[in-house]
C-alpha positions as CSV (number, residue, x, y, z in Angstrom):
1,M,-0.1,0.0,0.2
2,L,1.3,3.2,-0.9
3,F,1.9,5.9,1.6
4,S,0.0,8.6,-0.2
5,D,-3.1,5.8,-0.2
6,F,-2.9,5.5,3.3
7,I,-3.0,9.0,3.9
8,N,-5.9,9.4,1.8
9,V,-7.9,6.8,3.6
10,L,-7.1,7.8,7.1
11,P,-9.9,10.0,7.4
12,K,-12.3,6.9,6.8
13,V,-10.2,5.2,9.5
14,L,-10.7,7.9,11.9
15,K,-14.5,7.6,11.6
16,E,-14.6,3.6,11.3
17,Q,-16.1,1.9,14.3
18,L,-13.3,-0.6,15.3
19,P,-14.0,-4.1,15.2
20,A,-12.4,-4.6,18.6
21,F,-13.2,-8.6,19.7
22,A,-14.0,-9.6,16.1
23,A,-10.6,-8.7,15.1
24,H,-8.7,-9.8,18.3
25,I,-10.2,-13.2,18.3
26,K,-8.9,-14.0,14.9
27,M,-5.7,-14.1,16.1
28,A,-5.9,-15.0,19.7
29,P,-4.1,-18.0,21.3
30,E,-6.3,-20.9,22.4
31,G,-7.9,-20.2,25.4
32,R,-7.7,-16.3,25.3
33,K,-11.3,-15.8,24.0
34,I,-12.7,-15.1,27.7
35,T,-9.8,-12.8,28.5
36,L,-11.1,-10.7,25.5
37,E,-14.6,-10.1,26.8
38,P,-15.2,-6.6,27.8
39,N,-14.3,-5.7,31.6
40,Y,-13.0,-9.4,32.3
41,Y,-9.9,-7.8,33.4
42,L,-11.3,-5.6,36.1
43,K,-10.8,-7.9,38.9
44,Y,-7.4,-8.1,38.3
45,N,-6.5,-4.3,38.7
46,P,-4.1,-4.5,35.7
47,R,-1.1,-2.2,35.4
48,K,-1.6,0.2,32.2
49,S,0.8,0.5,29.3
50,A,0.8,1.9,25.7
51,V,2.0,0.8,22.3
52,L,2.7,3.2,19.3
53,M,1.4,1.6,15.8
54,L,3.9,3.9,13.8
55,V,3.1,4.2,10.2
56,Y,5.9,5.9,7.9
57,E,6.8,6.0,4.6
58,K,9.9,4.1,3.0
59,E,10.1,4.1,-0.9
60,A,6.5,5.4,-1.1
61,Q,5.1,2.3,0.8
62,A,3.6,2.7,4.0
63,N,5.3,0.9,6.6
64,L,4.9,-0.2,10.2
65,V,7.6,-0.7,12.7
66,L,7.8,-3.5,15.1
67,I,10.7,-4.5,17.3
68,K,12.6,-7.8,18.5
69,R,12.9,-7.4,22.4
70,N,16.0,-8.6,23.9
71,T,16.5,-12.0,25.6
72,Y,16.0,-11.5,29.4
73,E,14.4,-13.3,32.4
74,G,10.7,-12.3,31.8
75,I,7.6,-13.4,30.2
76,H,8.1,-11.4,26.9
77,S,11.7,-12.1,26.4
78,A,12.8,-12.1,22.7
79,Q,9.2,-11.4,21.5
80,I,8.1,-9.3,18.6
81,S,6.3,-6.2,19.8
82,F,5.4,-2.6,19.1
83,P,7.3,0.0,20.5
84,G,5.9,0.7,24.0
85,G,5.8,0.0,27.8
86,K,4.1,0.8,31.0
87,M,2.8,3.9,32.0
88,E,5.0,5.9,34.6
89,L,3.7,8.0,37.5
90,T,5.1,11.0,35.7
91,D,3.4,10.3,32.3
92,K,0.2,12.7,31.9
93,D,-1.7,10.1,30.0
94,L,-1.3,6.8,27.8
95,A,-0.7,8.6,24.7
96,Y,2.2,10.3,26.1
97,T,3.2,6.8,27.3
98,A,3.4,5.4,23.9
99,L,5.3,8.5,22.3
100,R,7.8,8.3,25.3
101,E,8.4,4.7,25.0
102,A,9.0,4.9,21.4
103,N,11.6,7.7,21.8
104,E,13.3,5.6,24.3
105,E,13.0,2.2,22.5
106,I,13.7,3.4,18.9
107,G,14.9,7.0,19.0
108,V,11.6,8.5,17.4
109,R,11.1,12.1,18.7
110,P,7.5,12.8,20.1
111,E,7.4,16.1,18.2
112,D,7.9,14.1,14.8
113,V,4.9,11.9,15.5
114,H,1.0,12.9,14.8
115,L,-1.2,10.7,17.0
116,A,-4.1,9.7,14.6
117,M,-6.3,7.8,17.1
118,P,-6.6,5.2,19.9
119,F,-7.5,1.7,18.8
120,T,-9.1,-0.8,21.3
121,E,-7.6,-1.7,24.6
122,I,-6.4,-5.4,25.1
123,Y,-5.5,-7.3,28.2
124,I,-2.3,-9.4,28.7
125,P,-3.2,-12.1,31.3
126,P,0.6,-13.4,31.9
127,S,2.1,-10.0,32.6
128,N,-1.1,-8.4,33.8
129,F,-0.9,-5.3,31.7
130,L,-3.9,-3.6,29.9
131,V,-2.3,-2.1,26.7
132,A,-3.5,0.8,24.9
133,P,-2.4,0.9,21.1
134,Y,-2.3,4.4,19.5
135,L,-2.0,4.7,15.8
136,G,0.7,7.5,14.7
137,I,2.0,8.9,11.5
138,L,5.6,9.7,11.3
139,N,6.4,13.1,9.7
140,G,9.5,12.6,7.5
141,G,11.4,9.6,6.7
142,P,12.5,7.0,9.3
143,N,15.7,7.3,11.2
144,F,15.2,4.5,14.0
145,V,17.9,4.4,16.8
146,P,17.2,1.3,18.7
147,D,18.1,1.3,22.3
148,P,20.4,-1.9,22.8
149,R,19.5,-2.6,26.2
150,E,15.9,-3.1,25.1
151,V,15.8,-3.8,21.3
152,S,17.7,-6.6,19.5
153,E,16.1,-5.8,16.1
154,I,14.0,-3.4,14.1
155,I,11.3,-5.2,11.9
156,E,9.8,-3.1,9.1
157,L,6.2,-4.6,8.2
158,P,4.9,-3.1,4.7
159,L,0.9,-2.5,5.1
160,S,0.7,-4.4,1.9
161,M,2.3,-7.3,3.4
162,L,-0.1,-6.8,6.6
163,L,-3.2,-7.0,4.4
164,D,-2.2,-10.1,2.5
165,D,-3.5,-13.3,4.1
166,A,-0.5,-15.3,2.6
167,I,1.4,-14.4,5.9
168,L,-1.0,-15.9,8.4
169,I,0.3,-18.9,9.8
170,S,0.0,-21.3,12.8
171,A,3.2,-21.0,14.7
172,P,4.5,-23.3,17.4
173,I,5.2,-21.3,20.5
174,I,7.5,-22.0,23.5
175,I,7.2,-19.3,26.3
176,P,9.9,-18.9,29.0
177,A,8.0,-21.3,31.5
178,G,8.8,-24.0,28.9
179,T,5.2,-24.5,27.9
180,G,4.7,-25.3,24.2
181,F,1.2,-24.5,22.1
182,N,0.5,-23.7,18.6
183,A,-0.9,-20.1,18.1
184,P,-2.1,-17.9,15.1
185,A,0.4,-15.4,13.9
186,F,1.7,-13.3,11.2
187,L,5.0,-14.3,9.4
188,V,6.9,-11.1,9.1
189,N,10.7,-11.2,7.8
190,G,11.1,-14.9,9.4
191,H,9.5,-13.7,12.5
192,A,6.3,-15.3,14.0
193,V,4.3,-12.3,15.5
194,W,1.8,-13.6,17.7
195,G,0.0,-12.8,20.9
196,A,-1.2,-9.2,21.7
197,T,0.9,-7.7,18.9
198,A,-0.9,-9.9,16.5
199,M,-4.4,-9.1,18.0
200,I,-3.5,-5.5,17.6
201,L,-2.1,-5.9,14.0
202,S,-5.3,-8.0,13.5
203,E,-7.6,-4.7,14.3
204,L,-5.7,-2.3,12.3
205,K,-5.6,-4.9,9.3
206,E,-9.4,-5.3,9.8
207,T,-10.1,-1.7,9.9
208,I,-8.0,-0.7,6.7
209,K,-9.7,-3.4,4.8
210,T,-13.1,-2.3,5.6
211,V,-12.3,1.4,4.4
212,T,-10.6,0.2,1.2
213,K,-13.4,-2.1,-0.1
């Protein structure tokens, strides 16, 4: 998808009713359906976090940036995700959190990002986070500077690839606890993108498909 085409359909995206559960469930691992129900998370008092779905132009094409997290002692070790993280006490709101984390993790300056809209929040049971995704547009070309303490790789995902069902797979997943299972995923540059990141991508994909029919 050309970046110019994405910008042209963006006003329609802003007005579109988000598919939420209907999109999330398409990429949800087995057993996650109940956790996607509205207000399921309330009894767990989850921590708040935010991620940035950053769309930018590269060689005239619209792209999204993903990151591969470093290997560490934790639930989300080495996983593919959006730039983002937990809300700090000094953050004025979750939009600020998304921009701050993107700046810290991949070097994108907040003033270079136009925040277009929030997408549907999604609960992550293993880490007890409620994640707020924000769609942002990068003004100018990308100049990513990954933080080596947190990011092992920058992954660029063209929107045309996201919209192509050919990248949908069932991936064998091994989590740090040693448990193995299969999960729906997007195959992006050799990486299986699954879990909350895949569910958020699914909502963006379904929304774009709806407005470009």
